[in-house]
C-alpha positions, 0 to 999 in steps of 0.5 A: 543505484544506491539504497538511500531512498529505499524503505525496507519493511519487516512483517511478522505474523505467527498465525499467517498461513505460509505460501498463501497469497491474497489478492486485493480487488476493487470493490466497484469493478473487481479489477485487480490492478492498481496504480499509485498516485503521488500527490506531493511530499506531504501526503502518503501515495494513494492507490487508485483503480485504473479501470474505474478510477476508484480510490482504494486508500493511501499507502505508506509508513509512519515513524513510531512516534506518530502512530496512533494508539 
């Protein structure tokens, strides 16, 4: 297995509480499990609740030159 299609993300937040874990829950049914739906290569993958079908939002990263200010 190669790493050519793997994206390594870095995160730094000096005010982050160490050892703390936040859970994301669906606002409609409070389910805490999500699926990722890939709509195509031109869109970010969408997170969707498998219990009620609500769309949570899209996930992904963008190059620095495309980030809005």
